[in-house]
C-alpha positions, 0 to 999 in steps of 0.5 A: 221373456221375449213374450214381454215384447211380442204378444200372442200370435206375433210372438209365436210367428217370430219364434218360428222364424228364429227356429226356422233359420237356425235349422236352415243355417245348421244344414248349410254349415259344414259343407265338405270341400275335397282338395287334390288327391294328395291333400286331405278332405277339409270341412269348410269353413272350419278347416284349412288345407295345409299347415302354415304353423311349424311343428314344435317340440310338443307336436313331435311327442303328440304325433308319435303318441298318435302314431302308436294308435294308428291315427294322426292330427286332424287338418289345421283349423281355419284362420277364422276358427283360430282367431276366435279360439285363441282369443277365448282361450287366452283372454276370455273374449271375442275378437273385434270385427276389425281384429278379425278382418285384419287377421284374415287378410294378413298374408304372413305365414307366422301371423298366428304366432304373432297374434299369440304374442300380442294376446299374452301381454294384454291386460285381459290375459291377466284378468282371465287367468286370475279368474282361473286361479281364483277358482282354485284358490277359493277367492270368496268373501262369504260362507263357507270361505269367509275371506270378507271383501277387503281381503278378497280385493287384496288377494285378487289384486296380488294374483292379477299382478303376479300373472300380469308381471309373469311371476315365475310359478315356483315363486308364486307357489312359495309366496302362497305357502310361506307368507305370514302377516295381515290378510289385508296387507300381505295378500298371499296369506289368504291362502290359509284363510281360504281353507274351510278347516284351520287344522293341519289336515285341512291345510295339507289337503288344500296344498296337495290339491292346489300344488300337487294335483292330488286328492289327499283323501285317497292317501292312507291316514298315516301318510296324510298325517305325515304331510299335515305335520308341515302345517302343524304350526300355522296360527291365526290371530285376530286384531282390533281391525274389523275382520283382519287376521294375522297368519303366523307361526305358533309361538308356543310350538317351536321345538325341533321335530322330524317330518316325512315328505310325500316321497318318503324322504325325511326332513329335520325341522330345526327349533324355531324354523318354519316347517312351511319353508322346508316343505316349499323347498322340497315342493318346488325343487326341479326333481320333484315329480308332483310340482311341475307335472301338476301345473303343466297338466292343468294348463293342458286341460285349461287350453285343450279341454282335457287333461293329459291326466284327467281329472287334472286334480286327481293325479294318482298311480291308478289314473295314468297319463294318456301320454307319459311322453307328452307330459314329460316334455311339458314338465321339462319345458317348464323347468328349463324356462325357470317356471315361466307359465307364459312360455307354456301357454305360448308353447301350447297355443303355437302348436299344431296340436292346439291349432288342429280342427275340432272335428273328430275322426270317429276314433276318440273312444280310446283315451289314448287318442284324445290329442287327435282333435281340439276339444269342443266345449261350452264357453265359461259363464263369465266369458259368455255373458261378457260376449253378450254384453260386448255385442249389446254395448253395455256391461252387466251390473253386479253388487253385494250388500252383504257382507259389509262393506257394500260392494258395487261393480261398475258396468264397464268392468268385465265379468271375468275380472270379478274378484269375489266368487260370492258376487254372482247372478242367476245367469252365472249360476245357470251357466256353470260358474263355480261356487269356489268352495272346494278348489276342485276343477269339477266345480265349474260346469261347461255342460249344456242344460235345458235351462240354458237353452231356454234362457237364450231362446226366450230371454228379453235381456238377450233380445234387448242386447241384439236390438240395441247392439251398436256393433250390429246396428250398421248391419241392421240398417243396411239390411234393406239395401245391401243384404250381402253386407248385412249378413257379412257384418252379422257373421263377423261380429257374432262368429268371428268369420265370414259366411260361406256362400251357402250361408250367405244365400240362405240368410239373404233370401231370409232377409228378403222374405215377404212380410218381414221387415229387413231390419227385423229379419236381420235381428232374427239372423243375429238371434239364430247365430247367438243360439247356434253351437258355433257361438256358444262353444269353443271349437 
């Protein structure tokens, strides 16, 4: 609590100063600039007046879908908004002040596409999307998943390497579905160990949710049993090594049989054959209506904040897509690229649909027009604590003494790179990190709560990060002699943009307040910005 540092009336006065500057700066944000009569109204500093990004194949379908509803895309987002947005969406991190300044002064019209290319090959890209896949695949050592630390580390590393090496998605899915061997030495077999039930029905449910976006409990019992038959020969065998387990085919059950795919077609499983291989062949076929649709819809939800079919893991006939044409376009792109997921991220990030403003036009009650602006949503818990630690200049400590072996995470490792869903903290729990028990997207919460706001306003840890921040130290030191430079420095570090003239005037006036130390006033400004929606949300 901040009260540990500031007692009694001093704490109350400091809190009033922070709240006062938050309110004042909110009033300063969002000033509207009207351009020429032929151009739309833009909201500064969040929007730009014209597009430098060419429309791509996704935009053609989106614009057509919106046109049927009588609406159009919003204005393009500003460069300051874009660099922050794409960093958070692609690698789960804020850009450095140097990266911001270089991008903002870059005159090239294709600089946004060039930036996307650099982000797609960074190690942090693999870290961030491995985290997302670990949520889906339930990578967790403790109850109720019980993978145990050795298997967790091997499984996470395999997922990370697959993303880092851009393993085609059909091969990624096939390896998860068909691998056999030790859970320590053949990491993909942990897909089967991470299912809470080891019966064929539970395995089929996990497969359908992960690779088809389907909640199998909605299907009739007979249809569920037909799909479960493909996993009726998965067997689990213990070894003499502690917590090691072998995933294999049941050697006592090798007779030929017939099984029915979810689309109604029938497969003949020869004697001794692996039914999982037969199912995988059917699943990843280009004409399969579930496989490509599921992953492109998930990517859209992850990057745009809302699935074309929503929830993204609840695909069913009575939950139709907002735009079948956009979804079909993405499916074709994935198949044509030979299941290159990096191509799909590139396609979204370089589209006008993604790069448009997040400011709604007051017509979003109709789900058909949900493409008409970028969806505002709170930062992932892991990305938020990493951002605070980056500002503070020191990482977060994580450890897990249970279960054995003892797990210690060095402070210089980012939270998004945590392999084990069991290793957590009160901060991560408060800010909605998923428990990784079910693989459902809804396990992660990005909804703001009172507990989160109280933490950020009152946390002694956040106060310490601000006061000791090496990134902010220069700005704090210059607050006495050069208020303008101090304000600009604080804004670039925290919000990844320069302040507007109105914001600068308010902040500089506050830094000159009688009775306040300039460095303390600058710290107050940093605290106010960290508590602003602009910092806490992707926008």
